[in-house]
N, C-alpha and C positions, 0 to 999 in steps of 0.2 A: 509246628507252624510251617506251612508251605505257601509260597506265593505263585502267582501266575502272571506272566507278561506276554500279551499277544497283540497283534495288529489285525484289524478286520476291514473288510470291504463294505462298510456300512457307515452312515453318518453317526455322530455321537448320540444324537437323540434317538435314532432308530435302534442302535445297539443297546442303549440304556433301557428303552421300553421293552426290548426282548428279554433282557436280563431280569428286569422287574417282574414281568409276567411269568417268566420261566421259574423264578425262585418262589414266587407267591402261589402259583397255580400248579407247578410241576411236582415232581416226586419229593423234592426237598421240603415243600410246604413251609417255607420261611416267611417271616413277616418283615416288611420294610419298617425300620424304626425311624429313619430320618433320611433326607436327601438335601443336597445343595447343588445348585447349578449356576453357571455363568455363561451367558450366550452373547455373542457378538460375532466378529469375524472368525474368532476361534471359540470353541466350546469346551467347557469343563463340567463334568457331572460326578458327584461323589454320593454314593448310596451306602447305607449301613443296614444290614439285615440281621435278624436273630432267629434262631430255631431252638426249640426246647426238645431235648431228647429224654423220653420217659425211661428208656432202658438203663440209664445211669443218673437220672435226675439232675441233668446239667443243661447248660445253654452253650451254644456256639454262636459266634458272630462272624459276619462276612462283610468286609469293606471292599467296595468296587469303585475304582476311579477310572473314568473314561475322559479322554481329551483328544484334540486334534491340533495341538500346539505345534507339532513338528510336521504337520501336513496330513499324515495318515491318522486314522482313528486308532489310538492306543488304549488297551484295556489292561488294567492292573487290578488283581484281586488277591486278597489275603484273608484267610480264615484264622480265627483265634478262639480260645476257650474250649469248651467241651469236656473239661475235667472238673473234678471236685476237690475241695480242700485247699488249704493254704500251702501245703508242702508237696502234695502229689497232684500234679497237673497233667496226668496222663489222660489223653482224650480218646483213645481207641480209634483214632483216625477220623473223628467227626469233623474237625476243622479242615482237614485235607479233602474230605468228601464234599464239603460245602464249597471249597475253593474250586474244585474241578467241575462242579455243576455249571459254573460260568463257561468253562471251555466246552462242555457238552452242549449248552444252549447255543453258543456261537460257532460251533464246529464247521458248519457249511460256509462260513464267511471268513475264516482265518486265512490271512495271507501267508503263504509259504515262502 
């Protein structure tokens, strides 16, 4: 399991829309399972995606949290799953690939 923490030069809503479209329509072809958002002076969006991998008959999930509580738009993404069985949770990198897809989608807007 690998996580991603970045700040971007986008509003929370715009970044969330890009992530949703990129995951659902891009090369990962994941499906949004659920989302939750709070909007006011500050915004918070939590999105959960899932992808089925035929090569090993497993599923990986991706949770993406976006907020501007500290001023900048912060994006946190973590992938999970991708393995089979109760004891062997080896995922062949599926959850990491899913996590880094968020970075690829937002790469032009990452604050350095």
